N, C-alpha and C positions, 0 to 999 in steps of 0.2 A: 444259533438254534436257528437257522433259518434255509429256506431251502429255493428251487430257481423255475424257470416256466419252460414247456417247451420250446419249440422250434417255432416259426411263422411258415408252413406251411407242412412241410412231408417231414418228417423227423429223420437224418442220417444215423449211419450206426454212432453208439457215443464212443463205442470204443476209440474210433480213428478221430482225432480230432478237427473241426470242422473251420476253416480258417485261423488263420496264425493265433498263439497262443503268447505266451511268453518270449523270449528272443531263446534259451536254451532253460527247458522245461529242465526242475529240479528234482531228484530224489529223495524218498524219505529216510531219514537216517542220515544222512550227511549232512557235512558243515552249512552249505546253503540251504538246505532244508532245514535243519533248524534255526537258520537267522529268521527266516520267509514265516514258520511257526511265531518264532518269537514277536514278532511286529502285528502279524494280524494278531493274536492272542491278548499283545496288551495294548491293543487299540481297542478292540472289543469287549476286553474285561473291564477298561478303564467306563463303559458305556455301564455294565453288567451291573458295577461297585456302585455305579450314582442311582440307577434304576433300585438297585435293593437297600443301599442305603437313604436313601428317602424315606422309604416307605415306613422305616424307623422313625426317619425326624419329624413325620407330621406330627404327630402331639404337641413337639414343641415349638414346631414353629407356627401352626394356631395359636396356642397359648402367646406363643411373643409377639405375636403381628395380629393376632385378634380375629384371626379366621375362622369362621363355621366350617361346617364338614364341605359345604359345595367348594368354598375357598380351597380347600387342601382337594379337595377332587379337581379341580383345576390346575393345582398346585403339580398334580400327577399326569392329569389329563392334558395339558395344554404342550406338554413335553411329547406325548407319545402324539398328538394330534399333526401337528409338525413334521413328529419321525413319518408317522402311516400316511399324511398326505405327498411327501415329497420323496422318498424314498425311492419309489418307479425312475423319477427323473435322476436322480442319485446316481444309480445305478445304472441308467442310459449314460450320465455324462462320463461316467469312468469308462465306459465303450468306446467313446466317440474320442475322446479329450489323454487316457493314459488313465489307468486305476490306478496305478502306485498315484499319480499323480493330484486326485482328484481324492483318494485315500486324505493325500497327508494336507492337503487345504480344511476338506472334513476332521481329520485332528487337532489341528490349530485353533479352527472357528467354535468344537465343544471347548475344548480349554480356555479360550477366551470370552465366551458368557458363560463358563462356571465361574469365572470370577463374578461375572453382573451376579448371578443368581448369589451366592454369596454376600455382596454389597447391598442388597434390594434391602428397602428402609418400609416397602408396606407391600400387600398379600397382591396390590397390581402389577405392582413391578417386578415382585417375583414370578407371578406368572407369566407375563410380558418377555423374559428374561429367559424363563421355559419352556418358553414355544422357538424361542432361538435359538438355543440350543438343541432345541430338537433337528433347527436344519441341519446343522452340526451331526451331528449321528445321524442325519438322512445322507449326508454324503461318506463317511466311515463307517457306518456299519455295512452296506451293500459290496462296500470294497473289501471288505478281510475276509472275505467267502469266497469272493470273485477273483480275488489275486490267488485263493487256492488252489480255486478252480483252475484260474491260468498257467498256474504256477511247476503243478504235479500231473505226472503221468495218469492217464486212467487208469490204471492198476494201484495207484498207490494215495487215491483220491476218498475211499469211504473211510479210511486207519486215519488219514490224513486230518478228517473234517471231526473223528471221531476223537483225535489227541485236541484239537481247535474246541471239543466242546467240555473235554475233561480239565483243559489248562483255562481255558475263560470262566469254568466254575470255578476256580478260587477265587475269582475278583466276586464270583455270585457267596461264596463260602464267606470271604473278610468282609463284605460287603455289609450286612446284619450286626455285625459285632463290630468291626470299624465308626459304624457309621452311629451304635448305639454309644461307643465310647467318646466319639469326641463330642456327642449331644450333652452327657452326662460330666465332660471332663475339661469343655469348653463352650463350643456355642454348635446349635445346630448349621449354622454358615460354615466351617470346616468341612462339612461334607462334603460343597461345592467345591470348594478353595485344593482340597489335594488333587484335581483334575490336572493342575497346571503343573505338575513336577512329573508324571506320568507321563504327559504329554511328549518334556519336553525329552525323554527316553524312546517314545513311539518313532518319532520323526528323526533321532538319529541313526538309530537303527534301519530306519525305512530307505532313508534317503542312501545307506550305504551297500544293505544285503538283498536291496528288492527288488525283482527285478520287473522292467516297465511291462506292459501290457495291453494293447487295443482291440478294437473291431475297426478294421480301415472302411465295411463295409456303411459304416454308419456316419452317413456325410449328409444328409438330411436335416430339415428342420426340426428344433424341436418341441413335439408336441403341449407348448405352454400354457395352452386355454384350456387342456386336457387337465393338466397339474390345479389349475385356476377350479376347475368345475369338482373336480375330487376334492380337495379341499375345504371347498365350501359345503361338498354332499354333507363331507365325515363333521365339519364345523357346527353346520345347523342341526344334526341329527343328535352330536353329544350335546350343546347347547341347550337341548330341548329337554334331552334327559337329565341332566342335572338340573334346570331347573323346575321338572316337575317336581321336585321332591320337596320342595313350597308350596305347593298347590299347580295338578296337571291341569287345571279349566283356567288357569291367566293367558290373556292372550297372544303374551310373547314367545309362551310355550309352544302353540299351534302354529304362530308365523313362524319359526326357529325351525321347526318340524316339515312347515311345508317349502323352505327352501330349499331341505337337506334334500329332500323326499324329491324336490323338481330338477336341484343340482344333478342327481345322482343319476335321473335320465334324460339330461341333457351331455354326460359325461360319456355313458352307455351310447347313447347315438353318438357322441362325438369319436370317440374309439373305433366305433365300427366301420367312420368312412375318413378318416384322415389316413395321407398314405404313411406315415411311420408314428401310429399310435404310443404313448403311455406306455400303457396298457392292450399289447395285442389280444386280440381277442380270436387268434389263432391257437395260443397256443394253450387256450380252453379243451381244445379238443380234444385234445390226448386225457382218455378215461383217468389213465395213474396221475398222470398231471394234478388234473382238476381234484379228484378224491385225496390227494395228499394234502391238497390248499386247504381244502373243505374240513380234514382231521386237523390240521395248521392253527385254522381260525375256531374251529370246539376247544381243541386242546389248550389253547394259549388266552382263551376268553377264560377258562375254566383257573388256570393260574394266576392269571392278572386279579383276579375275583377273590382269590387265597393269598396274593401276597398282603392284599390290600386290607382285608380281614383282620386275618391272625394277628399281623404286629398291634394292631390298634387293641382288638381283644387283649393279647397280652399286658397289656400296659392300662388300658379302661377300667377292666374287671377285674384282672388278676393281681393289678399293682406292680408287674414289673419296671423296673428303670429303661430306660432307652436300652444299654448295654446289657441288660438282662435278657428282654425280648431280643435283639437284635444274636445275641449267643445261643438263644434257644430256637433260629433258624437255622442255621450252621449244621446240623444231624442231618438234615434231606439233603445239600447241597454236598457233605464230605461224600454220601454215596454217589452221586451223579458223578463227583470230581473220579473217583475210583476206580467207575463201573461203562465210564460211558465209553472210552477207547476200547475194552472188552465186548461190549456194546455193537460195534461196529464192527468188530471181528464178526461177532456168532451172525448176524445179518446178514455176514458173504457168506457163510455155511450154511445158513437155513432157513434165507430170502428174506426183505424184509417185512414180508406181510404179518409174519408173528409178531416178530416183538411190537410191531406198531401196533398189532393188534389188543394183545396183554399186558402192556406196558400202560394203556392209559385205563385198562382194567384196574390193576394195582394202586396206581396212584388215585382212581376215585374210591377204593373201600378205603383206602387210609385217609382221604376228604373226611369219609362220613365218622369214622371213629376219630377224628378230630373234630367233630361239629357236637361229641359231647363236652368239650372245653368250655367251661363254665365257673361261676364261683367258689374259690374251694380246691380247684384242679390242681392236681400235683403231676408236676413235669414230668418226672420220673416214671409216672405211670401213666399218664392221660394226655401228654403232649412230644414226648420224644417216642412213644413206638410208633403213633400213629404215622409221623415227621421220617421215621425210618423207612418205615412199608410203600410212604410215598414218595422215596425217595428213589425206591429200589425202582419205579413204576417209572419215573420218568429216565434213569437211567437206560432201560431198555428202548425207550421209545423215543427221545433225541435224537443218537445218532442215524439209526436209520431212517426217521424222520428226513431230515437234512437231506442225507446222501442221496433219498427216493428222487426228491424233487431236483436236484443238483443232476443227479445220470441223467432225468427226463429232457434237459436242454443242450442242445450245441455248445461248443467251448466257446465257440465266438461268441455266443450271448451272455455269458457267463455275470456279467451285471445286470442287464436288466433280469436277469432268472433269479439269481440270492433279493436283488431288490422286491420281486414278486411276492415272495413269500416271506419278505420280512416284511411287507405292507401288509397282507394281509394277518401275521402273526400280531403286529401292531396294532392293526383298525381294531383286531378283537379285544385284546387288552383293553385300547381305550372305549371300547363301547360297555365292556365287562366294569368297568370302572363307576361309567358315568350309570348305568343299566340298574345296578344289585341293587343298589342301597336305596332306590328306589322303587325297586321289585321289593325287596325284605322290609318297606315302612319304615328307611329311617332319612331324616332329613334336619335340617337346621344346627342345633348344639347336641343330638342327639350321642353321636360319637363321644359324648363325656359323663354323659349319664351309661354308669354301669347295666341296671336291667335293661334297659333300651336297646344298649348297642347289642348285648350277648343273645338275646331274642335274636335282633337280625343276624347277627353272627352265626347262628343254627342254620338255622334258612337259608342264609348263603352259602354253606359247606354244603349243604343238598343239595342245592343249584347247579351248583361247578362239579360234584362228583356226576352230577348227573350227562351234564356236558361229556364230560369227560370219558363217561358209558358209551355215548352216541356219536366222539369221535373213533372209537377202539371199534366201535358195529363199522364204520363206514371205512375204515383202515381194509376190514375183513373184507368188503364187497367189492370196492377198488383196486386193493394191490392185488398184483400179482403173487404168486406164492415165489418162483426165480429170478422175481426184481433184485440185485444187489450180490445172487450169489456168484460167488469168485468163476 
């Protein structure tokens, strides 16, 4: 569910690959093409499964480790912070040293740190391992889409990305239910421990069947200082937002916010001056690329808030078990899984502008409907219908959005391309999880108080719906009607 950047300087015809891609491009529908899809879907699915399952496990984690709301926020945000901060660097490493090679390193790293998460004994240990887990995610996540971008010819990519979204959505489908089942039947720790066997399968498939590709022009020094400034900017702002829940006037809140802002300024200046920047400013000179990434920021911010609040609302306010809360998340993912591939094909007929505008608006309508969920709500009447509506909107949006950003970039920058959009999406989710509880007046142990949390939940769903509507408007203004048309 990510995209990619425009070129540095002029934009060549995207139909003709720029620079070498995989040695022998594969076609969709052939045996080699199916192996490539399997490896990338399983790896990204491992990350999707982990993210969706952890949401369901939050109340159990809080109870066993004695974590407050801030601790639960950091359980999510620690991972996302590392992922968003380093994902561009991960894409650049793949372009330079080989996308398959860096992808495999990320898969193994993710699996090892997942074991560390499952063995954590305190909230601090869990958050630390989640940060390290995010480093692995930053290596494997851009690699999955970069491998698709460099392995398939241009004509097959929109449908390949649609299949990647649909099949990867199976992990999102299974994740909440599996996570809830593991929490109820065993322990929240197994939410992390199940990643190891999946990683073994990914490694075996990728080593044997995924072609290697790289960008031979990427030979300069890494923009390490840019990565440091970017990580510090996100960390400072995130800490300030989460800490503000326990008192916005405290000195540490303002110090962290000041550090984050100053680091952000330093990051922008660094990227404008360095020879090979981690985030090339030139990519944002393309209006369509910039607009698609702005839409991504708004949409994924809303989705991050939705996922965080809904599973806690179902367990704290409606009294669902972790398994039941996970099962309640399945309908929207079923719709997304079934329709994503067709949405990619639809975008080739209508252009990307229409589904990228209508999709967020439909999802926003579903979240406004969900805002009515509260004490005494019925699943069939109050949770299922809006979840289905939201799933339809997401299915229209995700594949065209991903394909649009990837289409704006030359093939030889596929890793950086997918990294840019991944970074935008993860940063949006990170900031949403940090900011929304503060914005709706929640802090401390409020997540365990049904009346207080339910009030905050309703406001949060309205805010998320507004973000989605603005994202659709941005897509309408910035995306051309003929983008992705066959």
